N, C-alpha and C positions, 0 to 999 in steps of 0.2 A: 905481495899485493896490500895486505892489511899495514905493513909497516910503512909503505909508501903513502896510503890513505892518512895514516896516523900523523905523519910527519908533515904532510901538507896541511891538514887540521890545526896542527899547532901554530902554523905561520900567522901573521898578522892578515886581517881579513882583505886587505889591499892586495895582497900577494896570493891569496888562497885561489881565486878564480882563474889566474893565469896558470897556476900549479895543476889544478884539476882538469883544465883544458888541454894542457901539455900531456897529462898522464892518459887521457882519453884517446889522443892521437897516438899514442905509444901502444895503447891496447890494439886499436884498429890496425896497427902496422905489425903485430905480433901474429903468434899462431892462432888459427882460426878455433882449435879445440878450447882454448881458455878465454875465448873474447866473451861469451855470454856470461861467465861467472864473474869475470873481473868487472863487465859493466854493470852488472848486479850489484857488486859491492861498491862501485863508484856511486852510482845513484842512491843506494841505501844511505851510504855516508853523507852525501850532499843534502838529501831531503830529511832524514830523520837524526842527525847529529846536531846537538845544541852549539857546538863549537862553530858550526858553518851557518852564517847569517842567510837570510831569505835573498838578499840581493845577490849573494854569490850562487846560491841555489838556482835562481832564475838565469843568471848568466850561463852557467855549466849546463843546464837543460836545454837552453836555446841552442848552444852550440852542438850539442849531441844531437838534437833533433835534425839540425842543419847538416851536420855530416852524415847522418842515417839517409836523409833525403837525397844527398848527392850520390848515393850508390857505394858506400864505404864498404858494405857488407854485400858480396855478390851471392853468397848462398840463401836461397829464399826462406829455407826452414829456418836457419839461423837468424835472418833478418826478422822473420815473423815471431820468433822467440824472444828475441831482444825488445821488439816493441811491446808486446803482450806484458813482458816482466816490467818494463819501464812504467806502462800505465798501471799496472797493479800496485807499484809502489808510490806513485805520485798521486793517484786519485785520491786516497783518503785524506792527503794533505792539501787539496785542491783550494780548500776554504782559505787556508792560512796565506795563500799568495795572492798576489796582485793579479791584474788583468794579464799582464804579459805571459805569466806562467799559465794561466788558463788558454791563452792562445796557443801557447806551444802544446799543451794537452791535446787541443783541437787538432794540430797538425799531426800529433801521433795518432789520433783516431782515424784521421784521412788516410794516413800511410797504412794503417792496418786494415782499413776497410777495402783499400786497394788490393792488398794481397789475398783477402779473404775473396774477393769478387774474382780475381784470377783462379782461384781454386774452387770458383762456383759454389762457395758457401753463403748463398744469397741471404738468407735470414740472418745469419751471424753478422755478416757485413752490413745489414740494415741496423741490428741492434747496436752495433759499435757507433753508427752515425747519429743514432737516437740519443746517444749519451753526449754529444757535443754541446757546447755552451754557446747558444746563438743570441740570447739577449741579456747576459749578466753583465752588470757593471757599466762603466763609461765606454769601453771599447766594444760596444754592441756591433754585431756584424752586419753589413749593408744588407738591404732587402734583396737585392740581386743574388748575392751570395747565399743568402737564407733559401731563396727559391731554388737554386740549384742543388742545395743539400736535401730539401724536402723532395724535389723531383726523382733525385737518385735514390732516395729511401724508398719512394712509391714504386719505383722501376726494379728495385731489389725484392721487394716484398711480393709484387706481381709474378716476379720469376718463379717463386715458391708457391704461388696461387694463394697468398694470404691477402685476400681482396678487402676483408674487413678492416684489418688495420691499415693498409695502403689507403683506403678512402678516407681515413682520419687525417693522414698527412697530406692527401691529395686536396682536401678542403682548406688546410693551412696554405698549400701552394697557391690555391685558387685567388686567395687574398692578396698575394703578392705577384701575380702574373704582370701586372701593369708596370711593375718596377724596372722591366728590363727590356731591351730591345735586341738582346742575343738571339739570332736565329735558331742555333743549336738548342739553347735551353727551351725557346718557345715550341720548337718541333717535339723535343722530347715531352714537354707538357702536354701537347696535344695527342700525342701517342697515348700517354698516360690516361688522359681524358677518355680516349676511344676504349681501351682496355678495361677501364673502371666501368664503363657503360655496359661493355660486354659481360663483364663478371655480375654485375648488378641486374642482369637479363633486361637491360634496356637496349634490346637488340636493333630496334629501329634506328635510335640515335647512335649507336656504335657503328652500324652499317654507313651512314652517313658520313661520319668522321673518318672511318678507315677509306672510305672511297675519296674524300677529299685529300687525305695524306698520299694516297697513290699517285697523285698527280705532282707532287712536290719534287721537283728536279734535284734538289740539293741530297736527297736521299738515293742510296744505292738502289740500282735496278732490280736486284733479287729482294730487297726489303719492300719496294713498292708493289712487287709481284706478290708478295706475302701479304701485305695489306689489301690488295684487291681481292685476294682469296678469303681474307677474314671478312671484308665487306659482303662479299656474296654468301657466305655462310651464315652471316648475322642476318641478312636480309630474308634468307630462307627460313630463319628461327622466329622472325619477328611475326607478331600477330597478324592475321590475314585482314585485310580491309584497303579502302583506298589509299592510306598514306603508305602502306607497303608496295602497292601496286606502283606508285610514283617512283619508290626507290628501285623496284625491280626493273622498271622502264629504263631509268638511268643507267643501271649496270648492264642491262641486256644490250643498250645501244652502244656500249663501250666496247670497241673492237678487240682489246685486250683480253676480254673474257673467253674469248673463243679457244684461248690456249689453257683454260683452266680445267680441271679433271671434274669439277663440279659444274660445269657448264650445261650439262644436260638436265639437271634439276633447276637450274636457273631458268632456262629456256621454258621448261613445262610449266613453272610457276608462273612467268610472265604471260605465256599464252593460254593460260587457265586450263592446262590438261591435267587430269587426274594422275597422280603419281601411285606407282605400283610399288608393292613391298620390296622387290628386288632392288629397285632405284633407291629406295630409302636405306635400305641396309647398306650399300655401297657408300652412300653420303654419310652415313652414321659412323663409318670406319675413319672418317676424316675429322671428326668432331674431338675437342679437348674434354677433359673431364668434367669441368664445370658446365659444359654445354649438353651434358648428359645426365644433369641433375634430377632426381626424382622430383615429383611435383605431387602435392597432396590434394585430395579431393574434400571439399567441405561437407560436413554431415547433411546439410540441406540438399546439395546436389547428389550426394550418394543416394540419399532416400528418394528423390525424384528420378534418379536412373534406375533404381531397382525395378520400378514398375514395368510389367511385361505386356505385351500385346495379347489379345485373345488368341486361340489357336488358329492358324491359317485356315482359310476357307477353301484354299485351292492348293494343290500340289506344286502349283509354279511359285507359290510364296517362298521367299528366302528363309533359310533357318536363322534362329535367333542367337545372336552372341552372347556370352556371359561377361564381357567387359563392361564396367560402368564408368569409364573415363580413361583420357590418356593418362599414361604413367610418367611420362618425360616431356621435357621441352620440345624435344623434336617431335614426339609423338603427337602433342598438341597442335604444332605449327602444320603438320601433315594433314591432320584430321580437318582443322579448319579450313586448310588450302582445298582439300577435296570436296568440303561442303560448299565452298565458293564457288568451285568449278562445275559442280553438279547443277548449280542454279543458273549456268550458261546453257546446260544442255536440256535441262527439264522445266516445264512450266510449274509441276507439282511433283511431289513425292511422298510416300507415305512413312510413317516413322520407322515401319519394319524394314522397308526398303533402304531407306537413309542409314539405318543401324548396320543393315548387311554390307553397305558401301563403305562405311567408316570402321566396321567391325567393334560396334557398340551394340548395347542393349536399345531397344526401341525408345525406352525413357531416356537414357543418356544421350542418344542422337537428337531427341526433342529439346533437352536441356542445353545442349551445345547450341542449336540452332536459334533457341530463344535468347541466349545471352548476346550472340552475334547481331540478331535483330535490335535488341535492346541497346546496345552499344553503337549502332549506326554503321556496323560493317558488312550488313548483308541485308538487302531489300527483300522483303517478303512479310508473310502473315502466317499464323499458325491456326488450324482448324482442329481443335481437339475432339470434337464430335466426330468428325470422320477420320479422324488420325492423319491429317495431310498437313504439309508444308506447302504453301503456295508461295512462289518465286516472282518477285517483280522484275521486269527488265529495266536496265538503267535508262534514263531518259536521253534521247539523243538530240543534238543540237541540230535539228533540221535546217534552218537558215544557213547556219555555218556549212553543213555538209552540201547545200545545194549551191553556195557560192564557190566551195572549193572545186566541185565538180564542172564550173563553168556555166551554172543554170542561172546565175543571177539571183535576185531577189524571188522567193516563192512564197505565195500567199499562204498564211497558217491554215492547215486542214481543218475542217469544221469537227468538233467533238461529237461524234455520234453515240457515245456511250457504250459502244462495243469495243473493248481493248484487244480483243485478238485480232478483229478486221483491221483495226488503226495498226496493230503491229505489223500486220502482213503487208499493209499499205506502205509503212515506213521502210520495210524491207526492200520492197520494190523500186521504192523512190531511191533510197540509197544505192541501190545496185545500179539503176540507170545514171545516177550521179558518178559513180566510179568509173562506169564505161564512158561516159562522156570526158571525164578527166584524163583516161588512158588515150583515147582517140586525139584530144588536144594535144597531149604529149608528144604522141607519135607524128602529128602534122608539124608540130614545131621543129622537130628532128629532120623533117623531110622524108620519112619513112613511109607515110601515107598521104594520099591526097583526097580532100573532100570536096566533092562537087556540091555546089550550092542549090 
């Protein structure tokens, strides 16, 4: 092989390119045992020999990459070895070459990334793609092609749960997303968007995006089911409050969620039922590692949560827990949900009673309630003298309820200054409106007759 290479190198430059290309074809047609070493010698000669000009080198490399891309080497390991070896030789000399050679190197990187992706070497494939020249020189890659490369890098990094570096390339992709109308690329970008939100613990945003993607017909049914499941998981992990309630309502009304193993938790969350530890543990088994991440408690919250109530005055008082706060994202989501659910059941609750319900110290239970009230996610007030949390009922749209029940316009009730009496009156009024609505519906169906 060395003698053949020296012979071709001594030819005039006009004839060298044809000679090296013919030799490469001869190498690929020969025994596979010597292909890797012979191609190494060929590339080494073409790139690092002074007798071979840059123009000849570019032509030979272009032909070599084309032949490799056409499947001249069937053995995957041999193919990978040749591509890696060729890249290692050409990369140090890339500055000396013009744009065509850099384009050839990019193609080699894409080929190597394809091989590594098949082998599920996600991070290695991403690192290979990171080395591509996207903006250098006059032959800069089109924005649509750059977007595809960035989205692919993000997808590969997320497979290995490297969300920090993935977000960097996601931000680059977001600047170019307007440059393409390709549906596949846009769908991949939206999926990356949802997964980045998921890894960043923006669970409410992630749930909405997953749910939106679960309706896209171009995606396989199995993938859509997976996205729907991810939407439910993220909705459960989202901070309790009105915004999450709207997302839960949307998912609960989606008939497809009935088939999911997480439907029980979803329904209890939506219906404001308290979640028990056994249900939480079964749901926890479906979570990914980043969704089980530990959360830190601030020093101020730890100090406030460390306070204990006085000794119980009655044997009926619940025992005090020693936990000073939630330890994981799921833990926090469940505690906040149970606190919100308890506000639908009780008019008020003691710090100690809430602590027993949430498995927290009384001080930690008060701290959680205080934060939710401050953020507008819980309606209520705290009486620190009597160590009570008072819950406020959500305001009912009385006129709307009356009209929906067929009662027409109803005069606004006088404010008597007695909130519990007014709440009782509202409950009677709402019940009567619902009964009227049911009777009206049955009458329209001809199931009952109403005598005037």
